[in-house]
Structure formats: structure tokens, C-alpha cells
C-alpha positions in Angstrom: 1.4 -24.8 -13.0 -2.1 -23.8 -12.0 -4.5 -23.1 -14.8 -5.5 -19.4 -14.7 -9.2 -18.6 -14.6 -9.9 -14.9 -13.6 -13.4 -15.9 -12.5 -11.8 -17.8 -9.6 -9.8 -14.9 -8.3 -11.2 -12.2 -6.0 -11.5 -8.8 -7.5 -9.3 -5.8 -6.8 -6.2 -7.9 -6.9 -5.2 -7.9 -10.5 -7.2 -4.8 -11.5 -8.5 -2.1 -9.2 -12.1 -1.2 -8.8 -11.8 2.6 -9.2 -14.6 3.2 -6.6 -14.6 6.4 -4.6 -15.4 5.0 -1.1 -14.6 1.9 1.0 -15.7 0.5 4.3 -13.5 -2.1 6.0 -15.2 -4.3 8.6 -13.1 -6.2 11.2 -15.1 -9.4 12.1 -15.0 -12.1 14.7 -16.4 -15.6 14.1 -18.6 -16.4 17.1 -20.9 -18.9 15.3 -19.0 -21.2 13.0 -22.2 -22.4 11.3 -23.4 -19.0 10.4 -20.0 -17.9 9.3 -19.6 -20.9 6.9 -23.1 -20.4 5.5 -22.3 -16.7 4.8 -19.2 -17.7 3.0 -21.0 -20.3 0.9 -23.7 -17.9 -0.2 -21.2 -15.1 -0.8 -19.1 -17.3 -3.0 -22.1 -18.5 -5.0 -23.4 -15.0 -5.4 -27.0 -16.3 -5.7 -28.4 -14.5 -2.6 -27.6 -10.8 -3.1 -30.5 -9.7 -1.0 -29.2 -11.7 2.0 -25.5 -11.9 1.5 -23.2 -9.6 -0.6 -21.6 -11.7 -3.4 -17.8 -11.8 -3.5 -16.6 -9.8 -6.5 -14.6 -11.8 -9.1 -11.6 -10.6 -11.0 -12.6 -10.0 -14.6 -11.7 -7.8 -17.5 -14.8 -5.8 -16.9 -15.6 -2.5 -18.5 -17.6 -1.4 -15.5 -17.3 -3.0 -12.0 -20.6 -3.9 -10.1 -22.2 -1.0 -8.2 -21.1 -2.6 -4.9 -17.8 -4.6 -4.8 -17.1 -7.0 -1.9 -13.9 -8.7 -0.8 -13.0 -11.2 1.9 -9.7 -11.4 3.7 -9.2 -14.1 6.4 -6.5 -14.0 9.2 -4.7 -17.1 10.4 -6.9 -17.0 13.5 -9.9 -16.8 11.2 -8.9 -20.0 9.4 -8.6 -21.6 12.8 -12.0 -20.2 13.9 -13.6 -21.6 10.7 -12.3 -25.1 11.5 -9.4 -25.5 9.0 -7.6 -28.7 10.1 -4.1 -28.4 11.6 -2.6 -30.3 8.7 -3.5 -27.3 6.5 -2.9 -24.6 9.1 0.7 -25.8 9.6 1.5 -25.3 5.9 0.8 -21.5 5.9 3.8 -19.2 6.0 5.3 -18.2 9.4 4.7 -14.5 8.9 1.0 -15.0 8.3 0.7 -17.4 11.2 2.4 -15.0 13.6 0.3 -12.0 12.4 1.2 -8.4 12.0 1.5 -7.4 15.6 4.1 -10.1 16.3 6.1 -8.8 13.3 6.2 -5.3 14.7 10.0 -4.9 15.0 10.5 -6.2 11.5 8.0 -3.6 10.2 9.2 -0.7 12.2 6.0 -0.6 14.3 7.7 0.7 17.4 7.3 3.7 19.7 4.0 5.4 18.9 3.4 2.8 16.2 3.7 -0.2 18.5 0.8 -2.6 18.6 0.1 -1.8 22.3 -0.7 1.8 21.1 -3.1 0.7 18.4 -6.8 1.4 19.1 -9.5 -1.2 19.6 -10.0 -3.7 18.0 -6.4 -3.9 16.8 -5.0 -4.5 20.3 -6.8 -7.8 20.2 -5.7 -9.2 16.9 -6.5 -12.8 17.9 -10.2 -11.8 17.8 -10.0 -10.3 14.3 -10.9 -13.3 12.1 -11.9 -11.5 8.9 -11.4 -8.2 7.3 -14.1 -7.7 4.7 -14.1 -4.7 2.4 -17.1 -3.0 0.7 -16.4 -0.6 -2.2 -19.0 1.7 -3.8 -19.4 5.2 -5.2 -22.5 5.5 -3.0 -21.8 5.4 0.7 -25.5 4.6 1.2 -24.7 1.0 0.2 -22.4 0.5 3.2 -25.0 0.2 6.0 -27.1 -2.3 4.0 -24.1 -4.6 3.4 -22.8 -4.2 6.9 -26.2 -5.3 8.3 -26.0 -8.4 6.1 -22.5 -9.2 7.4 -23.5 -8.6 11.0 -26.1 -11.4 10.9 -23.2 -13.9 10.6 -20.3 -12.3 12.4 -19.6 -9.9 15.3 -18.5 -6.6 13.9 -15.5 -5.5 16.1 -14.5 -2.4 14.2 -15.3 -0.2 11.2 -13.0 2.0 9.1 -14.3 4.2 6.3 -12.1 5.5 3.5 -12.5 7.7 0.4 -10.6 8.9 -2.6 -9.3 12.5 -2.3 -9.6 14.8 -5.3 -7.1 14.2 -8.1 -6.2 10.8 -6.7 -4.0 12.4 -4.0 -3.1 11.5 -0.4 -3.1 14.0 2.5 0.6 14.8 1.9 -0.5 16.2 -1.4 1.0 13.6 -3.7 -0.9 12.0 -6.5 -0.9 8.3 -5.6 -1.3 4.9 -7.2 0.6 5.7 -10.4 2.9 2.8 -10.8 1.3 -0.7 -10.3 2.4 -4.1 -11.5 1.4 -4.9 -15.1 0.5 -8.6 -15.2 0.8 -11.1 -18.0 -2.6 -12.5 -19.1 -4.4 -9.4 -17.8 -5.6 -6.7 -20.1 -5.8 -3.3 -18.3 -6.5 -0.4 -20.7 -4.9 2.0 -18.3 -1.5 0.2 -18.7 -1.4 -0.1 -22.5 1.3 2.6 -22.8 3.2 1.6 -19.7 6.7 0.4 -20.9 7.6 -1.6 -17.8 8.3 -5.4 -17.5 5.2 -7.5 -17.3 5.0 -9.3 -14.0 4.1 -13.0 -13.9 1.0 -13.9 -12.1 3.1 -15.6 -9.4 4.1 -12.1 -8.2 0.7 -11.8 -6.5 -1.1 -15.2 -6.9 -0.2 -18.5 -5.4 0.4 -21.4 -7.8 2.3 -19.6 -10.6 6.0 -19.0 -11.5 7.6 -15.8 -10.3 10.1 -13.7 -12.1 12.9 -15.6 -10.3 13.7 -18.5 -12.6 12.6 -21.8 -11.1 11.1 -20.1 -8.0 7.4 -20.5 -7.0 6.1 -19.5 -3.6 4.7 -22.4 -1.5 1.0 -23.0 -1.8 -0.6 -24.2 1.5 -2.2 -27.6 1.6 -4.3 -28.7 -0.2 -2.6 -26.9 -3.1 -5.5 -27.3 -5.5 -7.7 -25.4 -3.1 -5.4 -22.5 -2.0 -3.9 -21.7 -5.4 -5.1 -18.4 -6.9 -5.1 -16.8 -3.4 -3.0 -13.9 -2.3 -1.6 -12.5 0.9 -2.5 -9.0 2.0 -1.1 -6.6 4.6 -4.0 -4.4 5.7 -2.5 -1.2 7.2 -4.0 1.8 8.9 -1.3 4.5 8.4 -1.8 7.9 10.1 -0.2 10.7 8.1 1.0 13.8 9.9 0.2 16.4 7.2 0.7 19.4 9.5 4.1 18.2 10.6 5.2 17.4 7.1 4.1 20.9 5.8 5.8 22.6 8.7 9.0 20.7 8.1 9.0 21.7 4.4 8.7 25.3 5.4 11.5 25.0 8.0 13.9 23.5 5.4 12.9 26.0 2.7 13.8 28.9 5.0 17.3 27.4 5.5 17.8 26.6 1.9 17.1 30.2 0.8 20.5 31.2 2.1 22.4 28.0 1.4 25.5 28.6 -0.9 24.5 25.6 -3.2 20.8 26.5 -3.5 21.1 27.2 -7.2 22.4 23.7 -7.8 19.2 22.4 -6.2 16.9 24.7 -8.0 18.3 27.0 -10.8 17.5 30.6 -10.3 14.3 31.5 -12.2 13.1 27.8 -12.3 10.3 28.6 -9.8 8.3 29.9 -12.7 8.0 26.3 -13.9 6.8 24.9 -10.6 3.1 24.9 -9.6 2.3 27.2 -12.5 4.8 29.8 -11.1 5.3 30.5 -7.4 7.7 32.3 -5.2 11.2 30.9 -4.7 10.7 29.9 -1.0 7.5 28.0 -1.9 9.2 26.4 -4.9 12.0 25.1 -2.6 9.3 23.5 -0.4 8.1 21.7 -3.5 11.6 20.6 -4.5 12.2 19.1 -1.1 8.8 17.3 -1.2 9.6 16.0 -4.7 13.0 14.7 -3.8 11.7 13.0 -0.6 9.0 11.2 -2.7 10.7 10.8 -6.1 7.7 12.6 -7.7 6.4 16.1 -7.7 3.1 16.3 -5.9 1.2 16.3 -9.2 2.8 12.9 -10.1 5.5 14.1 -12.5 8.6 12.0 -12.0 11.5 13.9 -10.5 13.9 11.6 -12.4 12.8 13.0 -15.8 12.0 16.5 -14.7 14.1 17.8 -11.8 13.5 21.5 -12.3 9.8 21.5 -13.2 6.5 19.8 -12.3 5.2 20.4 -15.8 4.3 16.9 -17.1 3.8 17.8 -20.8 5.3 14.9 -22.8 6.8 13.3 -19.7 5.8 9.7 -19.0 4.8 8.9 -15.4 6.1 5.3 -15.7 8.5 4.9 -18.5 11.9 5.6 -16.9 14.7 4.0 -15.0 17.4 5.0 -12.5 21.2 5.2 -13.0 24.1 5.9 -10.8 23.8 9.6 -11.8 20.1 9.9 -11.3 18.8 13.2 -9.9 16.2 11.3 -8.0 17.8 10.6 -4.6 18.6 6.9 -3.8 16.8 7.5 -0.5 13.6 8.8 -2.0 10.5 6.9 -1.1 9.5 5.9 -4.6 13.0 4.7 -5.4 13.3 2.7 -2.2 10.0 0.9 -2.7 10.6 0.2 -6.4 14.2 0.5 -7.6 13.1 -0.6 -11.0 16.1 -1.7 -13.0 18.4 0.7 -11.3 21.7 -0.1 -9.6 21.2 -1.8 -6.2 23.2 -4.2 -4.1 20.8 -7.1 -4.4 20.6 -7.0 -8.2 18.5 -10.2 -8.4 15.8 -8.4 -6.3 15.2 -5.4 -8.7 11.8 -6.6 -10.0 11.1 -9.3 -7.5 9.4 -7.4 -4.7 6.6 -5.8 -6.6 3.4 -5.3 -4.6 -0.2 -4.5 -5.6 -1.2 -1.4 -3.7 -4.8 -0.5 -3.1 -5.7 2.3 -0.7 -8.0 5.1 0.2 -7.6 8.0 2.6 -9.5 8.4 5.9 -10.2 11.3 8.2 -11.1 15.0 7.5 -9.7 17.2 4.8 -6.4 18.9 5.7 -7.1 22.6 5.5 -4.0 24.6 4.5 -5.6 28.0 4.5 -6.3 29.0 7.1 -4.5 26.4 9.3 -6.2 25.7 12.7 -4.9 23.8 15.7 -8.0 21.6 15.7 -7.6 20.6 12.1 -3.9 20.1 12.4 -4.4 17.6 15.2 -7.3 15.6 13.6 -6.3 12.1 12.7 -6.1 11.4 9.0 -4.2 8.9 6.9 -4.3 5.9 4.6 -6.2 2.6 4.7 -3.8 0.6 2.7 -3.7 -2.9 1.2 -0.4 -4.3 0.1 -0.9 -7.5 -1.8 1.5 -10.2 -2.9 2.2 -13.9 -2.9 4.8 -14.0 -0.1 5.1 -11.7 3.0 8.8 -12.4 3.7 10.0 -12.0 0.1 7.9 -9.0 -0.8 6.1 -6.9 1.8 8.4 -7.4 4.7 11.5 -7.3 2.6 10.4 -3.9 1.1 9.5 -2.4 4.5 12.4 -3.8 6.4 15.3 -4.0 3.9 14.5 -1.1 1.7 12.2 1.3 3.5 13.7 1.2 7.0 17.3 0.0 6.5 18.3 1.1 3.0 20.2 -2.1 2.3 19.8 -1.6 -1.5 22.4 1.2 -1.6 25.5 1.8 0.6 24.9 5.5 0.4 21.6 5.2 2.2 22.2 2.2 4.4 21.3 3.1 8.0 18.8 5.7 7.0 15.0 5.4 6.8 12.5 6.4 4.1 11.9 10.1 4.7 8.1 9.7 4.3 7.2 6.2 5.6 10.2 5.3 7.6 10.5 4.8 11.4 12.4 8.1 11.8 13.2 10.0 15.0 14.4 13.6 15.0 17.8 12.7 16.7 19.0 10.4 13.9 16.9 11.1 10.8 18.8 12.0 7.6 18.1 12.5 3.9 20.3 13.8 1.2 19.0 16.1 -1.5 20.8 15.7 -4.8 22.4 18.7 -6.6 22.9 19.3 -10.3 26.7 18.9 -10.0 26.5 15.5 -8.2 26.8 17.0 -4.7 24.2 16.9 -2.0 22.6 18.8 0.9 21.8 16.7 4.0 18.5 17.2 5.7 18.1 16.1 9.3 15.9 16.4 12.4 12.7 15.4 10.8 10.2 13.3 12.8 8.2 10.3 11.8 5.5 11.5 9.4 3.6 8.2 9.2 2.5 6.1 12.2 0.8 2.7 12.2 -2.6 2.7 13.8 -3.6 -0.9 13.3 -3.7 -3.6 10.7 -3.8 -7.3 10.0 -2.2 -10.0 7.8 -5.0 -11.6 5.8 -5.3 -14.3 3.1 -7.5 -13.4 0.1 -8.7 -16.9 -0.9 -10.0 -17.8 -4.4 -13.7 -18.4 -4.8 -13.2 -22.2 -4.8 -11.2 -21.8 -1.6 -14.0 -19.9 0.0 -16.4 -22.6 -0.9 -14.0 -25.2 0.5 -13.8 -23.3 3.8 -17.6 -23.0 3.9 -17.9 -26.8 3.7 -15.6 -27.6 6.6 -17.1 -29.7 9.4 -16.6 -29.8 13.1 
């Protein structure tokens, strides 16, 4: 087993930075010598005026003012001169790249790679995706100028945290993240969830499957302590989502079982007290996600979003859960609940780091121009194996519902590759019955992305010393 040293691991993997802004740069290696020199200096961190230092993973109280991370695509490793003997040992998913895995990921129709904007239609040219994090956006131009001296900048994506840690659909995000052994995170002291082994996200360590370790590329001593990342640009149709909630709430107002969905008078305990129609909108949103929009878990509080005394993380699912089996949160992380693939319950955990992009979504008053503006999430989904983690979650659970016969053949209501003709989602009722929703569109479209490898600091130094 690899000896763990947090100083060798890139930051933002084991603990998040908690910065308010990010800039992602898509880079092409056009001068191998300059690229290698940049990586050498960035890994050493001795030239901050010339090259941004790669941020290490550490149990820091305060992260540096500017944090910098490097992700390298398979074509990037080739462009840097990594020998074929090593290239051949990387996993198939990474070698093929995100665009070639489109059908597996549900990137079809409007989300298909040939619909992605530049530079993502030319993924062979994207060799690195580097990320700059800071509370001060004024830092971005300086760091980008440093990077541009060594690489061609093909594209830029800026992101930011929305107020209260929410995304454009109005949900508070980033609540449940893996809790790792050997890592002290003060924000997770009271989280009563299983501790994930380092092999969940880093190469070279045991996983939570007994006797199973994910393969480390050759040379193993170099590429251990690295991780794989799915960088995704996900457009969120906030206007379409809100309009659908209104449409459904109007129908539910006269449904004979509506009081089994929301007891009469319970609207006083939702959003501080709102009208019944608006409360039904929030119930539908809560069941689709698995949480109320303020983060309160629906499993523990099905009739109120008041989070007083309710843990956001310490709960599980049963066969009689009020949280629907098809809810987004339950699909992506079934916890210890009943699923077909029992061995997979806690095996597909992913580290999620993301920020929103695009203009604010203005609810009052709504305008056509604002409704049509592109906005969404710049997401990083980090793990040790694409096939066993990211792709398994997206394909098997998000888009096929293979974990539960009651949802098999349906897609995640929020993230899934839905079409209005076949979409379906069952709301749960207090008596064990359900109300089926249908005819909702795809609310999240893929607008680009890349599979990258997040090498350890020693691996970056190794790549910088390649010859030829």
C-alpha cells in the first residue's frame, strides 16, 4: 500500500477550498519544452511571480489566497511525451475521453458532443484543464497571463458560488461529501456516515471493497496519489424547471390524493408559511431532489422544510422511505438503503466540487431574455476509477435506475436524459401510494467537458522531466 503524505496530493480533492470564484482554462501544449518547464516550476512552488504554484492538500486552517490545480487529459500526457509503455496502462475510459463515452453518459440529442461549443468540439486539442480559485476575481487575469506564456489558451470558463451555497434550481448544494480516513475535516466532525478509505478517490490505496484496489498506471510509484476527474459543463434550465413545478402544482391542487402528499395546513411549515399551491411546488421539488431547497432532507422531514434539530447527513433509506427511490439524491447516493446491487451501496462515492456559471436567475419579474440566458454548473466529479464510480453512477443509477426495479427504465428527474414523451417520476404518498408525474423535459444539458487525471506533485515533477 502507498504511504500517504497529504503534501504530495493536489488540493481540493480531499478537502474543498471554500473559495467564492473559479476560472477554468482549457489548454493546448504547442511547445513541449515550455509546458514541461511550467509544470516543474509549478510543482516546486518556488517561482510564484512567474508560475502559479500547484496547491497541496493539507489540513490547513486557511487556504492560500489563490489556489491552483492541474488536470491532464490523455492527449495531454501524449503531448507531454509520456512513453507508450505508460500510456497503455491508463484506463480505457480515460484514454477514449469524455466525448467518446457520450452514449454511456447520456450525452445525446442537445447534449451530444457535436453540439458542444468551442473548444469542446475538438477535445483532442484540450491537453490540460487548469483551475484557479480565489475570492478575488482580480487574481484570475494575472494567473492566466502566467499560464499563457507556456500554453495556448483554447477556452475560459468562469464560475462563482451563489448565495447560501445554492445552485440555479434553488437547492442548497454540496451537503453530503465523502468523509475520508486519515483526513481531519472540522466540517464533518458530526457527520455520522461511514468513513471512506483513501482508495475511493486516490490511486494506490485499498477501496471499501475487500481485496480490491484500482489499477495504478505504470510506473506505479509515480502515479499513485493521483485521481481521475470528470470535468463537466452542465447547463441548467431554471425557467423550464420552475414552469414545470407550477404546471404540476396546478394539477395537484385538485388531485383526490393531494392531502396524502401534503397534509392540509402543512403549508404553514414550508418556506416560513406560503400558499398551498406554492407549497405543492416545493413538495414536488423536494421529492425530485430528495431534499427541500434549503437542504433539509425529505427523508426525515416530509411535511416541512424546517431544519431545526434535523441532521442534513445522518440518515438512511428503507423500503418504506418517504424519499422516492427515483429522487436525484437517492439515485446518486443510496447510502445503506435497499438496492439490487447491495455490494455497491457505498462503493461509488464521488468527491463533488462545483460552482455556478452564468447570470442570476430572476424570478420576479421573469423576463424572456433572462429565462433564455445560459446558466448552469461547472462540475468536477473526482474518484479513482471512471468505470466503477462516475460512469456507473451516471449510467446505471442516474439514467437507467438499475438499483431498484420500481425505477428501472426511468431517468433522474433533475439530471437525467429525459424526453417529454417518456419521462416519468413517482411522488410518494403518506399511505404508501404514489402519484406519477410525466411529460417533463430534460432540465440539465451537457455543454462540454473532459476526462482529466489529477497527478500528485511527484507525478507532475516526473512529467516535467520527460525527454524527447
